[in-house]
N, C-alpha and C positions, 0 to 999 in steps of 0.2 A: 766274470769278465766280460765288457761289451766294447765293440770298436765302431767308432763312427768318426767324419770328418766333419771338422769343423773351421770357420776363420779366426783368426787370432786378430783382437780387436784393440786398440790403443784404449788404457785407463790411467790417465795419469802419463809419470814416465815411462807405465809398462805397459805388456800386454796381458789382456785377457782371453779365457776361453767361454762360450758357453755350453751347457751339457745339455742335450734335449733331456726334456721333462720324464719323457719315459723311460731312460735310462736313470735318472734321479730315481724314480720309483722304483725301477726293477732292483737297484743296486740298494736303494736305502740310506742314499746320498744325503745328510743332515747338512746346514749349516755349522762351520769350526769342525765338522769332521776329517781328519785327515785320511786324505784318498792317496795313490800313487799313480803319476801321470807320466806316461812312455812318450817320446816326442820323436815322431820322424819326420825332417825335413825332406828335402827332395829324395825323388827313391835313387836306388843306384844307376849307376849307368852300365849296365850289365856288358855293353860290347864293350867296354873300355874293362871292364874285371875278367871276362872272358876273354879277353883279347892279348890278355896278356901270359894267360896260360901256355908254358909248351908241351906237347908230347912229343914221346918217341919215337910214334909213329903214325901214319896218315890217318885221316878220316876211313878212307878207303879199307885200309887195312883193317882198322877197328871195326866197323860196318861185317866186314868178314868174317872177322873170328865170332862178332855175335852171333851169326847166319850158322855157322855151325853149329850140327845137331838139331835147329830149328826145323817142325815138318808144319807145313800148312794145314791151316784147321785145328791147330791144336794150340 
């Protein structure tokens, strides 16, 4: 499986994408061969996602717990 970015282009009433030649050759893609495409539109707004999380402890309390048993240089 290869990952790449491309632009969607108008193709009649639809949109099409171009698969780079290197990937076509590496993956053995031929005309009329069925392939699976994963579409990821906008990247998720992490601030919005993580801003909705509620913790029972403050960030400082969590950091203090993580530091317990930690020794510098190890």
